[in-house]
N, C-alpha and C positions, 0 to 999 in steps of 0.2 A: 504494500500500500504506500503510495507516494505521499509525502508530507505536503500539506497545503502551503502555497507560496507565502501566505500571510504569516505562517509560523517562523519563517526565516526573518521576516521583517520584525516580528516581535522579539526574536533573539537579538537582533541588532539594537533595538531600542533598549531592551533590558541591559545589555552589556554596556552601551554608551552611557546610560544613566548611572550604572554602577561605577564606571570610570569617573564620571563627574563627582559622584559622592566620595570616592576614594581620595581625590585630589582637592576636595573642598578645603579651603583655608591654607593650602600650601602655595608656595611660590616655586620657581624652578629649582632653587637650591634645596628647599625642603623636600621636593620630589626626588631629586637626585640622591639625597642622603638617606632615603628610606628604602631599604631592600624589600621590605614587606609590601609597600605600596607599589614599587616597581614591578614586582612579580605579579601582583593582583591586576594591575593595569595591563601588563603585557598579555596575561591570560585572556582578559576580556577583549583585547584587540585581536587575539587569535580567534576567538569566537565570532567576532564581527566579520573578519575576513573569510572564515569558513562558511558562515551563513550566506554571505554575499556570493561566494564562489558557487555554492549549491543553488542559490537562486538563479544565477546566470545560466546554469545548466538546465534548470527545469522551467524557468519562465524568462527567457531572454528578452522578450518584448517589455517586460516590467523592469528587469535588471538594467537595461540600457538607459533607463531614466534616472539612474543614480550616478551623479557626477563622480568621476575619478574612481569608478568601481575597479578597474584594472590595477590602479595604484594601491587601492586598499587591500586587494588580494595579494599583491606583491609584497606589501608591508607585512602582512600576516606570514607569508612564506619566509621573509627575512627573519622574523622573530622566531619562528619554529625551526627553520633549517640552518640558521646562522650563515646565510649566503653573504651577508655583510654585517659587520659589527654595528648593531643599532645602539647608539648611545642615548643616555638619558635626555640630553638636550633635544635630540631629534624627536623622541617620543613626546616630550613636553610641548614642542612646537605643534605636533599633530593634535595633541589634546586641545590646545588653545585655538589653533587656526582652522582645523578641519572637522573636528568632532561635532561642534555645534551645528554646522551646516548639514552634515550627514544625518544627524538626529532629526533636524527639521524636515529634511527631504523624505526620510523614511516615515516619519509621522504623517506627512502629507499623503504619501502613497497609501498608507493604511486607512486614512480617512476616506480617500477616493474609493477604496475597496469596501468601505462600510464597516471597518473594524478598527476603531481607534481606542 
């Protein structure tokens, strides 16, 4: 039985909101100095990347509406497979600059699908 595409979007929202919660009250230095927060955030980014990767395979017409989807999946691959050393500063920049837009986009897609 195939998973409903909305489930992947819910996974993204859940993980993105968790990341925002994990870093609440931190600045870049605080983030960089916390191994616990780093690990939790990176795990949630892995979930986001995997959910979007699966979405792109099962519902490409929906997935194409998510900006930078390929880069998000590539970021996940870098985190998991260590293709490139992902430093804390880079992760922090993604949290600050890209995550809010991704969250907004995915929430909008869910609203369109009637499941917000």
